[in-house]
VMD Tcl script that draws the C-alpha trace (Angstrom):
set ca {
  {0.00 0.00 0.00}
  {1.39 3.38 -0.96}
  {-0.06 5.28 1.99}
  {1.30 2.74 4.49}
  {4.90 3.29 3.35}
  {6.85 6.29 4.66}
  {8.54 8.84 2.44}
  {8.27 9.67 -1.22}
  {5.31 10.99 -3.11}
  {3.04 9.92 -5.91}
  {2.53 12.53 -8.61}
  {-0.43 12.25 -10.95}
  {-0.35 14.30 -14.15}
  {-3.38 14.27 -16.42}
  {-5.41 11.40 -14.96}
  {-8.55 12.70 -13.33}
  {-9.87 9.13 -13.05}
  {-6.86 8.06 -10.97}
  {-7.08 11.15 -8.73}
  {-10.79 10.50 -8.11}
  {-10.08 6.82 -7.30}
  {-7.27 7.71 -4.88}
  {-9.51 10.26 -3.12}
  {-12.46 7.85 -2.95}
  {-10.22 5.21 -1.36}
  {-8.73 7.60 1.22}
  {-5.23 7.30 -0.26}
  {-4.46 11.02 -0.54}
  {-2.60 12.79 2.27}
  {-2.00 16.04 0.41}
  {-2.90 17.42 -3.00}
  {-1.21 20.25 -4.90}
  {-3.34 21.92 -7.57}
  {-1.64 24.13 -10.12}
  {-3.99 26.47 -11.97}
  {-2.79 28.14 -15.15}
  {-4.88 31.21 -16.08}
  {-6.03 30.02 -19.51}
  {-9.59 29.23 -20.61}
  {-9.57 26.13 -22.78}
  {-13.31 25.82 -23.45}
  {-13.44 22.04 -23.81}
  {-11.96 19.16 -21.93}
  {-12.54 16.67 -19.17}
  {-13.51 17.85 -15.69}
  {-11.16 16.92 -12.86}
  {-14.13 16.40 -10.54}
  {-17.44 15.15 -11.95}
  {-20.82 16.81 -11.39}
  {-21.95 13.81 -9.34}
  {-20.24 11.88 -6.59}
  {-19.38 12.33 -2.93}
  {-18.41 15.76 -1.63}
  {-15.02 16.13 0.05}
  {-13.87 19.00 2.26}
  {-10.33 20.27 1.75}
  {-8.15 22.26 4.16}
  {-5.93 24.85 2.45}
  {-2.36 24.36 3.68}
  {-0.49 26.75 1.37}
  {-1.26 29.08 -1.51}
  {1.02 31.12 -3.73}
  {1.01 32.89 -7.10}
  {3.93 33.15 -9.48}
  {4.83 36.17 -11.63}
  {2.66 34.90 -14.52}
  {-0.48 34.44 -12.42}
  {-0.15 30.68 -12.04}
  {-1.60 29.69 -8.67}
  {-0.34 26.77 -6.62}
  {-2.61 25.55 -3.82}
  {-1.79 22.74 -1.41}
  {-4.76 20.99 0.19}
  {-5.31 18.17 2.65}
  {-8.53 16.12 2.59}
  {-10.71 16.99 5.58}
  {-13.54 14.45 5.40}
  {-17.14 15.26 4.60}
  {-17.97 18.97 4.27}
  {-20.38 20.67 6.63}
  {-22.86 22.96 4.94}
  {-24.68 25.84 6.59}
  {-28.39 25.38 7.10}
  {-30.90 28.09 6.35}
}
mol new
graphics top color blue
foreach p $ca { graphics top sphere $p radius 0.5 }
foreach p [lrange $ca 0 end-1] q [lrange $ca 1 end] { graphics top cylinder $p $q radius 0.2 }
display resetview
């Protein structure tokens, strides 16, 4: 099991299906999202419109000189929504 072994990291580039599977199976300790300020128009969604909700705690956030944002998150279980 990857999560049971100390050290190292698993990087996933371009596989939303693998990221969703790892999250669904509680195998993600930390996730870094890099957002490049470009509108593509078409493409696959990283997170589908349906499925379980997951809360994330923001650990770090920074922006480079070109406007690329880098956010580091840790999964925080099920989200709590405000009631009206």
